[in-house]
C-alpha positions in Angstrom: -21.4 4.6 19.4 -19.6 2.6 22.0 -15.9 2.2 21.7 -16.5 -1.6 21.8 -19.2 -1.6 19.2 -18.9 -4.4 16.6 -18.2 -3.5 13.0 -21.0 -3.6 10.5 -21.8 -6.7 8.5 -21.1 -6.5 4.8 -24.0 -5.8 2.4 -26.0 -8.6 1.0 -24.3 -10.1 -2.0 -20.8 -9.5 -0.8 -20.4 -13.2 -0.2 -20.6 -13.9 -3.9 -17.1 -13.0 -5.0 -14.5 -14.4 -2.6 -15.1 -18.1 -2.9 -16.9 -18.3 -6.3 -13.9 -17.5 -8.4 -11.6 -20.2 -6.8 -14.3 -22.9 -6.7 -15.5 -22.3 -10.2 -12.0 -22.4 -11.6 -11.5 -25.9 -10.1 -14.9 -27.1 -11.3 -14.4 -25.9 -14.9 -10.9 -27.3 -15.1 -12.2 -30.7 -14.2 -15.4 -30.4 -16.3 -13.9 -29.5 -19.7 -11.4 -32.4 -19.9 -14.0 -34.8 -18.5 -16.5 -33.7 -21.2 -13.9 -34.1 -24.0 -13.0 -37.6 -22.7 -16.6 -38.8 -22.5 -17.5 -37.3 -25.9 -14.6 -38.5 -28.1 -12.5 -41.4 -26.7 -15.5 -43.1 -25.0 -18.1 -41.9 -27.5 -20.8 -41.4 -24.9 -24.1 -39.7 -25.8 -24.1 -35.9 -26.1 -26.5 -35.7 -23.1 -24.2 -37.8 -20.9 -21.0 -36.0 -22.1 -22.7 -32.6 -21.4 -23.3 -33.4 -17.7 -19.9 -32.1 -16.4 -20.4 -28.9 -18.5 -23.8 -28.4 -16.9 -22.3 -28.8 -13.4 -19.7 -26.1 -14.2 -22.2 -23.7 -15.7 -24.6 -24.1 -12.8 -21.7 -23.7 -10.3 -20.7 -20.5 -11.9 -24.1 -19.5 -13.1 -26.0 -18.8 -9.8 -23.7 -15.9 -8.6 -23.3 -14.9 -12.2 -27.0 -14.4 -12.8 -27.3 -12.6 -9.5 -24.5 -10.1 -10.3 -25.6 -9.7 -13.9 -29.2 -8.9 -12.8 -27.8 -6.4 -10.3 -25.7 -4.7 -12.9 -28.6 -4.5 -15.4 -30.8 -3.0 -12.6 -28.2 -0.3 -11.9 -27.4 0.2 -15.6 -23.8 -0.8 -15.0 -22.3 -2.5 -18.1 -18.7 -3.1 -17.1 -16.1 -5.5 -18.1 -17.8 -8.7 -16.9 -21.2 -7.9 -18.3 -20.2 -8.9 -21.8 -18.7 -12.2 -20.5 -21.9 -12.9 -18.6 -24.0 -12.2 -21.7 -21.9 -14.6 -23.7 -22.3 -17.4 -21.1 -26.1 -16.9 -21.0 -26.4 -16.8 -24.8 -24.2 -19.8 -25.4 -26.2 -21.8 -22.8 -29.5 -20.9 -24.4 -28.2 -22.0 -27.8 -26.8 -25.3 -26.5 -23.1 -24.3 -27.0 -22.2 -25.6 -23.5 -18.5 -26.1 -24.2 -18.3 -22.4 -25.3 -20.2 -21.3 -22.2 -17.9 -23.4 -19.9 -14.7 -22.0 -21.4 -16.0 -18.4 -20.8 -17.0 -19.4 -17.3 -13.4 -20.5 -16.8 -12.0 -17.2 -18.1 -14.4 -15.1 -16.1 -13.9 -17.0 -12.8 -10.1 -17.0 -13.4 -10.2 -13.2 -13.5 -12.3 -13.2 -10.3 -9.8 -15.5 -8.6 -6.9 -13.3 -9.6 -8.7 -10.3 -8.2 -9.3 -12.2 -5.0 -5.6 -12.9 -4.7 -4.8 -9.3 -5.3 -7.5 -8.1 -2.8 -6.4 -10.0 0.2 -9.2 -9.9 2.8 -8.4 -7.4 5.5 -10.2 -6.8 8.8 -12.1 -3.6 9.2 -10.7 -0.4 10.7 -13.4 -0.4 13.4 -12.3 -3.9 14.4 -8.8 -2.7 14.9 -10.0 0.2 16.9 -12.1 -2.0 19.1 -9.1 -4.3 19.7 -7.1 -1.3 20.9 -9.8 0.0 23.2 -9.6 -1.2 26.8 -12.6 -3.2 27.9 -11.8 -3.0 31.7 -10.9 0.0 33.8 -9.7 0.1 37.4 -12.0 2.1 39.7 -10.6 3.4 43.1 -13.4 3.6 45.7 -12.9 3.8 49.5 -9.2 2.8 49.0 -10.2 -0.4 47.1 -9.4 -1.0 43.4 -12.0 -2.9 41.5 -12.2 -3.9 37.8 -15.2 -2.5 35.9 -16.4 -2.4 32.3 -15.3 0.8 30.5 -19.0 1.4 29.6 -19.8 1.5 33.4 -17.5 4.4 34.1 -19.4 7.3 35.5 -18.4 11.0 35.5 -16.3 11.8 38.7 -15.1 8.2 39.1 -11.5 7.9 40.3 -9.6 5.5 38.1 -6.1 4.1 38.3 -4.2 3.9 35.0 -1.3 1.5 35.4 1.9 1.7 33.3 1.6 0.6 29.7 -2.2 0.8 29.8 -4.4 2.9 27.5 -6.5 5.6 29.1 -10.2 4.6 28.9 -11.9 8.0 29.2 -11.1 11.7 29.1 -10.2 13.1 32.5 -7.8 15.0 34.8 -4.9 13.7 36.8 -5.7 13.6 40.6 -2.4 12.2 41.8 0.8 10.8 40.4 3.2 11.9 37.7 4.5 10.3 34.5 4.4 10.6 30.7 1.7 9.7 28.2 2.0 9.1 24.4 -0.8 11.1 22.7 0.9 11.4 19.4 -1.5 9.0 17.5 -4.4 11.0 18.7 -3.3 14.6 18.7 -0.5 14.8 16.1 1.9 16.2 18.8 5.3 14.5 18.3 6.4 14.5 22.0 5.5 12.4 25.0 3.5 14.6 27.4 4.4 15.0 31.0 1.4 14.5 33.3 1.2 15.8 36.9 -1.7 16.7 39.2 -4.2 18.8 37.3 -3.1 17.7 33.8 -5.7 16.7 31.2 -5.6 13.2 29.9 -7.5 11.9 26.8 -8.9 8.4 26.0 -6.7 6.3 23.7 -3.4 7.8 25.1 -0.8 5.3 26.2 0.4 5.6 29.8 4.1 4.9 29.8 6.1 4.8 33.0 4.1 5.4 36.2 0.6 4.8 37.7 -1.7 7.7 37.5 -5.0 8.4 39.4 -7.4 10.3 37.2 -10.9 11.7 37.7 -13.3 10.9 34.8 -14.7 14.0 33.1 -16.6 12.2 30.3 -18.3 8.9 29.7 -16.5 6.5 27.4 -19.1 7.1 24.7 -18.3 10.9 24.7 -14.5 10.7 25.0 -11.9 11.5 22.4 -11.2 8.0 21.2 -14.9 7.2 20.8 -15.4 10.3 18.7 -12.6 9.2 16.4 -14.3 5.9 16.0 -17.5 7.7 15.1 -15.7 9.7 12.5 -14.1 6.6 11.0 -17.5 4.9 10.9 -18.9 7.9 8.9 -15.9 7.7 6.6 -16.5 4.0 6.0 -20.1 4.7 5.1 -19.1 7.3 2.5 -16.0 6.1 0.7 -14.7 8.0 -2.3 -16.2 7.0 -5.6 -13.6 5.1 -7.6 -14.2 3.6 -11.0 -11.7 0.7 -11.7 -9.7 0.7 -14.9 -11.4 -2.4 -16.2 -14.9 -0.9 -15.6 -14.0 2.3 -17.4 -12.7 0.5 -20.5 -15.5 -2.0 -20.3 -18.1 0.8 -20.3 -16.8 1.9 -23.8 -16.0 -1.6 -25.2 -19.2 -3.4 -24.2 -21.8 -1.3 -26.1 -19.6 -1.5 -29.2 -19.4 -5.3 -29.0 -23.1 -5.7 -28.5 -23.9 -3.4 -31.4 -21.7 -5.4 -33.7 -23.2 -8.7 -32.5 -26.7 -7.4 -33.0 -25.9 -6.1 -36.5 -24.4 -9.4 -37.5 -27.5 -11.2 -36.3 -29.9 -8.8 -38.0 -28.1 -8.7 -41.4 -27.5 -12.5 -41.5 -30.6 -13.7 -39.7 -28.4 -16.2 -37.9 -28.2 -16.2 -34.1 -25.0 -18.1 -34.3 -23.3 -14.9 -35.6 -24.4 -13.0 -32.5 -22.9 -15.7 -30.3 -19.7 -15.9 -32.3 -19.2 -12.1 -32.0 -20.0 -12.1 -28.3 -17.6 -15.0 -27.6 -14.6 -13.4 -29.4 -15.5 -10.1 -27.9 -15.5 -11.4 -24.3 -13.2 -8.9 -22.6 -10.9 -11.4 -21.0 -7.8 -9.1 -21.4 -9.7 -6.8 -19.0 -10.7 -9.7 -16.7 -7.3 -11.5 -16.7 -4.5 -9.1 -17.9 -5.3 -6.3 -15.5 -5.4 -8.5 -12.4 -2.1 -10.1 -13.5 -0.5 -6.6 -13.8 -1.9 -5.7 -10.4 -0.6 -8.8 -8.8 2.8 -8.3 -10.4 2.9 -4.7 -9.1 1.9 -5.9 -5.6 4.7 -8.4 -5.7 7.2 -5.7 -6.8 6.0 -3.3 -4.1 6.3 -6.0 -1.4 10.0 -6.5 -2.4 10.5 -2.8 -1.9 9.0 -2.7 1.6 5.6 -1.5 0.5 2.4 -3.5 1.4 -0.5 -2.9 -1.0 -3.7 -3.6 1.0 -6.2 -2.3 -1.6 -5.2 -3.0 -5.3 -7.2 0.0 -6.5 -4.4 2.1 -5.1 -2.1 1.1 -7.9 -4.6 2.2 -10.5 -5.3 5.6 -8.8 -1.9 6.7 -7.5 -0.6 7.8 -10.9 -3.4 10.3 -11.3 -3.2 12.1 -8.0 -3.7 15.9 -8.2 -3.8 16.8 -4.5 -1.5 15.4 -1.8 -2.2 15.8 1.9 0.5 15.3 4.5 0.2 14.9 8.2 3.2 16.6 9.9 4.3 14.4 12.7 6.1 11.2 11.7 5.7 11.8 8.0 7.5 15.0 6.9 9.2 14.9 10.3 10.9 12.1 12.4 8.3 12.5 15.1 10.8 13.1 17.9 12.2 16.3 19.5 15.6 17.5 18.4 17.7 20.3 19.9 17.7 23.1 17.2 19.2 26.0 19.2 21.0 26.8 22.4 20.7 30.5 23.4 23.3 31.5 26.2 22.8 34.2 28.7 24.9 35.8 31.5 28.2 35.1 29.9 27.6 31.4 29.5 28.5 29.5 26.3 26.2 27.1 24.4 28.5 24.2 25.1 28.4 25.0 28.9 24.6 25.2 29.0 24.2 22.0 27.0 26.8 20.1 28.9 25.5 20.9 32.3 21.9 20.2 31.3 22.9 16.9 29.8 24.7 15.9 33.0 21.4 16.3 34.8 19.1 14.9 32.1 20.9 11.5 32.1 19.0 10.8 35.3 15.6 12.1 34.0 12.6 10.4 32.3 11.4 13.8 30.9 10.4 13.5 27.3 13.0 16.1 26.2 15.9 14.5 28.2 16.8 12.2 25.3 17.1 15.0 22.8 19.4 16.9 25.1 21.6 13.9 25.7 21.8 13.2 21.9 22.8 16.8 21.2 25.5 16.7 23.9 26.8 13.4 22.5 27.0 14.8 19.0 29.1 17.8 20.3 31.4 15.5 22.3 30.3 16.9 25.7 30.8 14.1 28.3 28.5 14.0 31.4 30.0 15.4 34.6 29.5 14.3 38.2 26.1 15.1 39.7 24.9 15.3 43.3 21.7 16.1 45.1 19.4 15.4 42.2 15.7 16.1 42.6 12.8 16.2 40.1 9.6 17.2 41.9 6.5 17.3 39.8 5.9 20.9 38.5 9.3 22.2 39.6 11.8 20.9 37.0 15.0 19.0 37.4 17.6 20.2 40.0 21.1 19.1 40.9 24.6 20.0 41.6 26.9 19.6 38.6 30.7 20.1 39.2 29.9 22.2 42.2 27.3 24.4 40.5 23.6 24.5 41.2 21.7 23.7 38.0 18.0 23.9 37.3 16.4 22.8 34.0 12.7 23.7 33.8 10.0 25.6 31.8 9.5 29.3 31.5 6.3 29.2 33.5 8.1 27.6 36.4 10.7 30.3 36.9 10.4 33.6 38.8 9.1 36.8 37.2 12.5 38.3 36.9 14.0 35.4 34.9 10.9 35.1 32.8 11.0 38.7 31.8 14.6 38.2 30.4 13.5 35.4 28.1 12.8 36.0 24.4 9.2 35.8 23.0 7.6 32.3 23.1 8.3 31.2 19.5 7.7 27.9 17.7 8.8 24.6 19.2 9.4 23.5 22.8 12.0 24.8 25.1 13.9 24.3 28.4 15.1 27.1 30.6 18.5 26.5 32.2 19.3 28.4 35.5 22.8 28.1 36.9 23.6 29.3 40.4 20.3 31.3 40.5 20.9 33.2 37.2 19.4 32.7 33.8 22.1 31.0 31.8 20.5 29.5 28.7 17.5 28.5 26.7 17.4 25.2 24.8 14.9 25.1 22.0 13.5 21.9 20.3 11.7 21.2 17.1 10.4 18.0 15.5 13.2 17.6 13.0 12.2 17.4 9.3 13.3 14.4 7.4 16.4 15.0 5.3 14.6 14.2 2.1 11.4 16.2 2.8 12.2 19.3 0.9 13.5 17.6 -2.2 10.6 15.2 -2.3 8.1 18.0 -2.0 9.7 20.1 -4.7 9.7 17.3 -7.3 6.0 16.4 -7.0 4.7 19.1 -9.3 7.2 18.8 -12.2 7.6 15.0 -12.0 4.2 13.7 -10.9 1.9 16.6 -11.9 0.6 17.1 -8.3 -1.1 20.5 -8.4 -1.9 21.0 -4.7 0.3 20.2 -1.7 -1.1 20.7 1.8 -0.2 19.9 5.4 -3.1 18.9 7.6 -2.0 18.6 11.3 -3.4 18.5 14.8 -0.2 20.2 16.0 0.1 23.9 16.9 0.0 26.5 14.2 3.5 27.8 14.9 5.0 24.4 14.6 3.1 23.6 11.4 4.0 26.9 9.8 7.6 26.5 10.8 7.8 23.1 9.1 5.9 24.3 6.0 8.5 27.0 5.4 11.3 24.5 5.7 10.0 22.0 3.3 8.4 24.4 0.8 4.6 23.9 1.3 2.5 27.0 1.1 -0.8 25.7 2.3 -0.5 24.4 5.9 -3.4 24.0 8.2 -3.0 23.4 12.0 -5.0 22.6 15.1 -7.3 20.3 13.2 -9.5 17.7 14.7 -10.0 14.3 12.8 -13.4 15.6 11.8 -11.9 18.8 10.3 -9.3 16.8 8.4 -12.0 14.5 7.1 -14.1 17.4 5.8 -11.2 19.0 4.0 -10.1 15.8 2.3 -13.7 15.1 1.2 -14.0 18.5 -0.4 -10.9 18.1 -2.5 -11.6 14.4 -3.3 -14.9 15.4 -4.9 -13.0 17.4 -7.5 -10.0 15.3 -8.3 -8.0 12.3 -7.1 -6.3 12.8 -3.7 -3.6 11.1 -1.6 -3.3 11.4 2.2 0.0 10.4 3.9 -0.1 9.9 7.6 0.9 7.7 10.5 -1.5 8.2 13.4 -4.9 7.1 14.5 -6.2 10.7 14.1 -5.3 10.3 10.4 -7.4 7.2 9.8 -10.7 8.9 8.8 -8.9 11.2 6.3 -7.0 8.3 4.8 -10.3 6.5 4.2 -11.9 9.6 2.6 -9.0 10.2 0.2 -8.7 8.5 -3.1 -5.5 6.9 -1.9 -4.5 6.6 1.7 -0.9 5.7 2.7 0.2 4.7 6.2 3.7 5.8 6.9 5.7 3.3 9.0 4.4 0.6 11.4 3.4 2.7 14.4 -0.3 1.9 14.3 -2.2 -1.2 13.2 -5.4 1.0 13.0 -3.8 3.4 10.6 -2.6 0.4 8.5 -6.1 -1.0 8.4 -7.5 2.4 7.1 -4.8 2.8 4.4 -4.7 1.4 0.9 -0.9 1.0 1.2 1.6 0.8 4.0 5.2 2.0 3.8 7.1 -0.2 6.1 10.4 1.6 5.8 9.4 5.1 6.8 11.2 7.1 4.1 9.7 9.4 1.5 11.7 7.7 -1.1 9.5 4.7 -0.7 6.4 6.9 -1.3 8.0 8.0 -4.6 8.6 4.3 -5.5 4.9 3.6 -4.9 4.0 6.5 -7.3 6.3 5.0 -10.0 5.1 1.4 -9.4 1.5 2.5 -9.8 2.1 4.6 -12.8 4.1 1.9 -14.5 1.5 -0.8 -13.6 -1.3 1.3 -15.1 0.6 1.8 -18.3 1.3 -1.9 -18.7 -2.3 -2.8 -17.8 -3.6 -0.4 -20.5 -1.2 -1.8 -23.1 -2.4 -5.3 -22.3 -6.1 -4.4 -22.1 -6.3 -2.1 -25.1 -4.1 -4.4 -27.2 -6.2 -7.4 -26.3 -9.4 -5.5 -27.1 -8.0 -4.4 -30.5 -7.3 -8.0 -31.4 -10.8 -9.0 -30.2 -12.3 -6.2 -32.3 -10.6 -7.6 -35.4 -12.0 -11.0 -34.4 -15.5 -9.5 -34.1 -15.4 -8.3 -37.7 -14.3 -11.8 -38.9 -17.0 -13.4 -36.7 -19.7 -11.0 -38.0 -18.9 -12.1 -41.5 -19.5 -15.7 -40.6 -15.8 -16.7 -40.9 -15.3 -17.6 -37.2 -17.6 -20.1 -35.5 -18.2 -19.8 -31.7 -15.9 -22.6 -30.6 -13.1 -21.3 -32.8 -13.7 -17.8 -31.4 -13.4 -19.2 -27.8 -10.0 -20.7 -28.7 -9.0 -17.5 -30.4 -9.9 -15.5 -27.4 -7.7 -17.8 -25.3 -4.7 -16.9 -27.6 -5.4 -13.2 -27.2 -5.6 -13.7 -23.4 -2.2 -15.4 -23.4 -0.6 -12.5 -25.3 -2.2 -9.9 -23.0 -1.2 -11.8 -19.8 2.4 -12.3 -21.0 2.7 -8.5 -21.4 1.0 -7.9 -18.1 3.6 -10.0 -16.3 6.1 -7.2 -17.0 4.6 -5.2 -14.1 6.4 -7.4 -11.7 9.8 -6.2 -13.0 11.4 -3.2 -11.4 12.4 -1.3 -14.6 15.3 1.2 -14.7 14.4 3.5 -11.8 11.7 3.8 -9.2 12.8 7.2 -7.8 13.3 10.5 -9.5 14.2 13.1 -6.8 
C-alpha cells in the first residue's frame, strides 16, 4: 500500500443513516400538524388529509425498509426492529397517523445518535495528510523535487529542517536531531550524524541532512504502520451497543405478546396496539440523550468523545494497556542521578556541564540545564566551545577543560572506570582529562502514575494491567517497577502491539492508552482507545476519546463519566420498557387503542428522557484516587 493511498469508501448502505434522521424529523413535524389541520378545522376528505402523512411515511420508509430487510436477513432483531415493524403494520392497516408518530420517534432517535456520533475523517486520511508527497533528490549537485513514490534505492535525498523524512535511509552528510517518538516510542530527540539510520515519518528538526535511501517508500517504516492500521480498520472489535442488547431481549417478548393478543381475540388491531405501545423509544431516545449529556460533560472536563460507544464500554474494561512514553511518563528526559568520580562533587559536575550545555542543541542539554537551575547552580563563563559531530561538547569553563560526551566516545581507560551500562541514557563528564562524573537520565514518570495504577483494580475492577512499548526493555522494566505494573513488554513493533491487543480483546473488554502514531493500530483494535494529549492528529483519529489535558486524573474522570452514563441510560431504558410492558398488557386486553397507545408511548418517552438528562450533570466526584 502506498503511503498516499486513499482511504476506502464506506460499505453500501452507510449513506442511509446520517441525513435520514434529520430530514425525516423535519418532514414528520410538518406532516402531523398539517394532517390534523386539514382533517378537523378544514374538514377535508380523509384521502386529502392523509397526503402529508403519506409523504412522511415514504420519506422515512425507504431507508427503513432497507435497514429492516437487512436486519431480518442477518437475524438481527435490535431496538429499532420493533419500531419498524410497528410502522409497517400501522401503514398496512391504514393507521397512518400512528405510523407517522412512530416514524417521528424513530427518526428522532437516529438524529440524536447522529449528533452524538459526529462524523470524523478516517485514520488513513490523517496519515496520508502527514505523509510528504514531494522529496528533494540530490543528483550531480542539483536538487530537484520528485514524487515520493519515484524515490529509488540509493537515491541521495535532502531533508530540510521541519520536514518529514519520506523513506528509511542512512545519513550521508550533515548533523542534527530528529523526533522519532511518535514512531518508535523512544521519548528523546535522536541526534543524527553521518552513518546514523533514519526512518520514514520522523520529523527533522534543526538542520538539513543528506540521506541515502535504503528502502522504497512502500517498504519504509511509515508505510508499514499505515498497512497495519488498514488491517486494524478492517477487523474492528465486535461491540454490541447497549440498546441492541436490551432490544434483543425486549423485542421477542413484545412480538410474542402482540401475536398472542391477536390470536386469542381474532382482532389485528390488538396486534397493532401492543406493538405501538411496545415501541422501544426509551431505547431509541433516552440512551442517545444520556450519551449526548455525557459527551457534553466530558467536553467541559477537557475530554473529547469521538466515538459514543466508548461511554457504554469504558465502565466494563477488564484489561488496560499503557504505552510508556508520554502516558505513564512525561515523554522528556530528566536528570535522575549524578555520579561523581576523581574527588569531584555532584554539584561541580552538574554545574560545569550546564555551563557548556547552554550553548548546545543536544537533546539532553535541556534536561541538564533544568536540573542545574533546580539546584541553584548559575552558569559560568565559557570559552573555546566546540561540538563536532561524534566527539561531544568541549569548552573551557572557569579555566578548566570540560568534555561532555558518551561512553563510546571516550578512551578505553576512562570507559573501563565507568559502571555497567544500566537503564536510561547518560552523559560522561571529563574534566581536565580525567573522568569526573556520569549524569544519568530517565523519562520521568508522572507524579500520579503509581496511585492511578494502584486504584484501578479495587475501584474499577480492572483485572489486567500491561505496558506495551517500543522502548528498550531496561527502560520499560524500570518504569514498570516504579508505577507498580508487573506485566511490561518492550521492544514491540506496531504489529506486535496490535496482535497482543487483539488476543486480549477477544476475551474481555480492553482499553489502550497511548499518544503516538505507533499506538494507532492497537487503539483501533482495543474495545476502547484513548489518545493522551494533543501530540498527534493521527492518534486522535484512531481513538474513541481524546484527553486534551494530559493527566491520568482525566482518564479516571472518563471512567467515571462512562460508568455513570451507563447506569443512568439503563435506568431510563429499563424503566421505560417496564412502563411499556404494563401498557402492552392493557393493550392486549383491548383497553388501549393504537392512537392512545402512541400518545401513551410519548409520555413514557418524556419520563425516560428527563431522567437521561441527568447524565450531563457532574455528580459528587469524578475521581477516586
